[in-house]
C-alpha positions in Angstrom: 2.5 24.2 39.5 1.8 23.1 35.7 4.7 21.2 33.9 6.3 22.5 30.6 5.1 19.2 28.8 1.5 20.4 29.9 1.7 23.6 28.8 3.3 22.3 25.4 0.1 20.0 25.1 -2.3 22.8 25.7 -0.9 25.1 23.4 -0.7 22.0 20.7 -4.4 21.4 21.4 -5.4 25.0 21.3 -3.7 25.2 17.9 -5.3 21.9 16.8 -9.0 23.0 18.1 -8.8 26.9 16.3 -7.7 25.0 12.7 -10.7 22.9 13.1 -12.9 25.6 14.0 -11.2 27.6 11.1 -12.2 24.6 8.8 -15.5 24.1 9.7 -16.4 27.7 8.8 -15.5 26.9 5.2 -18.4 25.2 3.6 -17.3 22.1 0.8 -17.9 23.3 -2.6 -18.8 19.9 -4.5 -17.6 20.0 -8.1 -19.3 16.8 -8.8 -20.9 13.8 -7.2 -17.8 12.4 -6.5 -15.2 15.2 -6.0 -15.3 18.1 -3.6 -12.9 20.9 -2.2 -12.4 22.9 1.0 -10.3 25.9 2.0 -9.0 24.8 5.2 -6.6 27.8 5.3 -5.6 30.8 3.1 -5.0 28.9 0.3 -5.0 25.7 1.2 -7.4 23.3 0.3 -8.2 20.2 1.0 -9.7 17.7 -1.8 -12.3 14.9 -1.5 -12.5 12.3 -3.7 -14.7 9.4 -3.8 -13.8 6.8 -6.5 -15.1 4.4 -5.1 -13.3 5.2 -1.1 -13.1 8.9 -0.2 -9.7 9.8 -0.3 -7.7 12.7 0.4 -5.2 15.4 -1.3 -4.1 18.6 -1.0 -3.8 22.0 -2.9 -1.9 24.9 -1.8 -1.7 27.7 -4.2 1.3 30.4 -4.6 1.6 33.7 -6.4 1.8 34.0 -10.1 -0.4 30.9 -11.0 1.9 28.3 -9.1 0.0 25.5 -7.0 1.3 22.4 -5.5 -0.7 19.1 -5.5 -0.1 16.7 -2.9 -1.4 13.7 -4.0 -4.0 13.8 -7.1 -7.7 12.6 -7.2 -8.2 8.8 -8.2 -8.8 9.4 -12.1 -7.2 11.7 -14.6 -10.8 12.9 -15.5 -11.4 13.7 -11.7 -8.3 15.9 -11.9 -9.0 17.6 -14.9 -11.8 18.9 -13.5 -10.1 19.9 -10.4 -7.6 21.9 -12.1 -10.4 23.3 -14.4 -12.3 24.7 -11.2 -8.8 26.5 -10.1 -8.3 27.9 -13.7 -11.7 29.6 -13.7 -11.7 30.8 -9.9 -8.4 32.0 -10.1 -8.5 33.3 -13.6 -4.9 32.2 -14.4 -2.9 29.8 -16.4 -1.9 27.1 -13.8 1.6 25.8 -13.4 1.2 22.9 -11.2 4.1 21.0 -9.2 2.8 17.4 -7.9 4.0 14.8 -4.9 2.8 11.4 -5.0 2.8 10.0 -1.6 3.1 6.6 -2.5 2.1 4.1 -6.0 -1.5 3.3 -5.5 -4.1 4.9 -7.6 -5.7 6.7 -5.1 -2.8 8.8 -4.4 -1.4 9.3 -8.4 -4.5 8.5 -10.6 -4.0 11.7 -12.0 -0.8 11.7 -13.1 -1.9 11.0 -16.6 -3.7 14.4 -16.7 -0.9 16.2 -15.2 1.5 14.8 -17.5 -0.3 15.6 -20.4 -0.4 19.5 -19.2 3.4 19.6 -18.6 3.3 19.4 -14.8 6.3 18.2 -12.6 5.5 15.0 -10.9 7.7 13.9 -8.1 7.7 10.5 -6.7 10.4 8.6 -5.3 12.4 5.5 -7.2 10.8 2.9 -5.3 7.4 4.6 -6.2 8.5 4.5 -9.8 9.3 0.8 -9.5 6.8 -0.4 -7.6 4.2 1.0 -9.7 5.7 -0.6 -12.9 6.1 -4.0 -11.0 2.4 -4.2 -9.2 0.4 -2.0 -11.1 -3.1 -0.8 -8.7 -1.3 -2.7 -5.9 -1.4 -6.1 -4.8 -5.0 -7.3 -4.7 -6.1 -4.2 -5.3 -8.3 -4.9 -8.2 -10.0 -7.9 -6.4 -11.2 -5.5 -3.9 -13.2 -4.1 -6.5 -15.1 -7.6 -7.1 -18.5 -6.4 -5.7 -22.0 -6.4 -7.3 -22.1 -2.7 -6.2 -18.7 -1.6 -7.5 -18.9 -3.0 -11.0 -18.5 0.5 -12.1 -15.2 0.7 -10.6 -13.8 -2.6 -11.8 -14.4 -1.8 -15.2 -12.7 1.1 -14.9 -9.6 0.3 -13.3 -9.6 -3.0 -15.5 -8.6 -1.1 -18.3 -6.8 2.2 -16.7 -3.3 3.0 -17.2 -1.7 4.5 -14.5 1.4 6.9 -15.3 4.8 7.2 -13.2 5.8 10.2 -11.7 8.2 12.1 -14.2 10.6 13.5 -11.9 11.9 11.0 -9.3 14.2 11.5 -6.2 15.8 9.0 -3.4 13.5 7.8 -1.3 16.6 7.3 1.2 17.2 11.1 0.8 13.6 12.4 0.7 12.9 15.9 -1.1 13.0 19.6 0.0 10.9 21.9 -2.4 10.5 25.6 -2.0 7.7 27.9 -3.2 7.7 31.3 -2.8 10.2 31.1 0.4 7.6 28.3 1.7 9.6 24.7 2.5 7.8 21.6 2.1 9.6 18.3 3.4 9.3 15.2 1.9 10.3 12.2 4.3 10.3 8.8 4.1 9.9 7.2 7.9 10.1 3.6 6.7 7.5 0.9 5.4 3.9 0.8 6.7 1.0 1.1 4.2 3.4 0.4 1.5 7.1 0.0 1.2 7.6 3.7 -0.6 4.9 5.6 1.5 6.3 9.1 2.1 4.8 12.1 4.2 4.9 15.6 3.5 5.9 18.3 6.0 4.9 22.0 5.9 6.6 23.9 8.7 5.3 27.3 8.0 1.8 26.1 8.9 2.7 22.8 10.8 0.9 20.9 8.8 1.6 17.2 8.0 0.2 15.4 5.2 0.3 11.7 6.2 -1.3 10.0 3.5 -2.5 6.3 4.0 0.4 5.8 6.4 -1.9 7.5 8.8 -5.3 6.5 9.7 -8.4 8.9 10.8 -9.8 9.0 13.9 -12.9 7.6 12.4 -10.9 4.3 11.0 -10.9 1.4 13.2 -9.2 -1.0 10.8 -5.9 -1.1 8.9 -8.0 -0.8 5.6 -6.2 -2.4 2.4 -3.1 -4.2 3.3 -2.0 -5.9 0.2 0.8 -4.2 0.0 1.6 -3.3 3.4 4.6 -3.8 6.4 2.9 -4.7 9.0 5.9 -5.5 11.0 7.5 -2.1 10.5 4.1 0.2 10.3 4.5 0.9 14.1 7.9 1.9 14.1 7.5 4.1 11.0 4.8 6.2 12.8 6.9 6.5 15.5 9.7 8.1 13.5 6.8 10.4 12.0 5.8 11.4 15.7 9.5 11.9 16.8 9.9 13.4 13.4 7.4 16.4 13.6 6.1 16.8 17.0 5.1 20.0 16.4 2.0 19.3 13.7 -0.7 20.8 14.8 -3.0 19.6 11.4 -2.9 15.9 10.1 -4.4 14.8 6.8 -4.4 11.0 6.6 -5.2 9.5 3.2 -8.7 9.0 4.0 -11.2 10.5 6.5 -11.4 13.3 8.7 -8.4 15.5 9.5 -7.1 16.0 13.0 -4.0 17.0 15.4 -0.9 14.0 15.7 -3.5 12.0 18.0 -4.3 10.5 14.6 -0.6 9.0 14.5 -0.9 7.6 18.0 -4.3 6.4 17.1 -2.6 4.8 14.1 -0.5 2.9 16.1 -2.9 1.4 18.5 -4.4 0.1 15.4 -1.3 -1.5 13.6 0.4 -2.3 16.8 
C-alpha cells in the first residue's frame, strides 16, 4: 500500500514538473544583452539580469496597472528598461510596489529608479540599517577587482544605492494583498545575510527565496561577506517547515526548481 507521505511527494513532484514544463514552453525575451524576461505563469514573470553575475527577480501583474516587483534588477538603468518594456507591452500607466529581500545591490540596485517614479518600496528595518552601514556589502566591491570586470568595478565604485522607503519590522514580517492575492514576507533567520527574507505567494505555491536559497546548479555558498554560516542551515530548515507546500522555488541566482533547492542548499551550508 502506498503511504500518504509517498502520495504527497508524488503530487508535489507532478506539480513541479508541470510548472517547469509550463515555464519552458514560454521563451525568454531579451530586453538587452544583460536583461531578459520570461513568463513562467499567467502574469508572473521571471527576470534575469547579469551585472556581472546572473540574478533573479520576479514581477507579478495585477489589474488596473498594478505590478509587484520582488527584488529589482541590479541597476537603475536596467530597472528603467524593464519598467518601460512592461509599459509599452501592456499600454498602461504602471503603479509599482517593490519588495527588497535583503540589502545587497543585486536585490535593490533599481530602488533609485523606483523611488524616482514614486513607487512604494518595502524593506525591513534591518535592511535599511545594513545598507546604510555596509553599502554594497562587506567585501563586495573587492569581488569586482578583476581584469575582466573593470566595467562593473567602475560602476559600483561610483554607484549610490537607495534604501527602501517603506520599512517593516523584520521580526514581524509583512503581508501584502493585491486583488485578493496575498503575499507573505517571512524572516527565517540569518543566512546569506543577516536580513534575508523570503516571499511566499500561497495562491500559486510560489516561494521567492532570494539568495538564502541556491540553485541546483550551484555547488558553493557563493558570496559570504555578510553570511551567517552558523545559522544558515537552521534558517533554511525554518523555510522548509513554514512552506512545505511550495511547488515552485526561485533562488536569487540560477534556475528555478522545487523544494529540493532548499534541501540542496542545506547540504551546501551544513
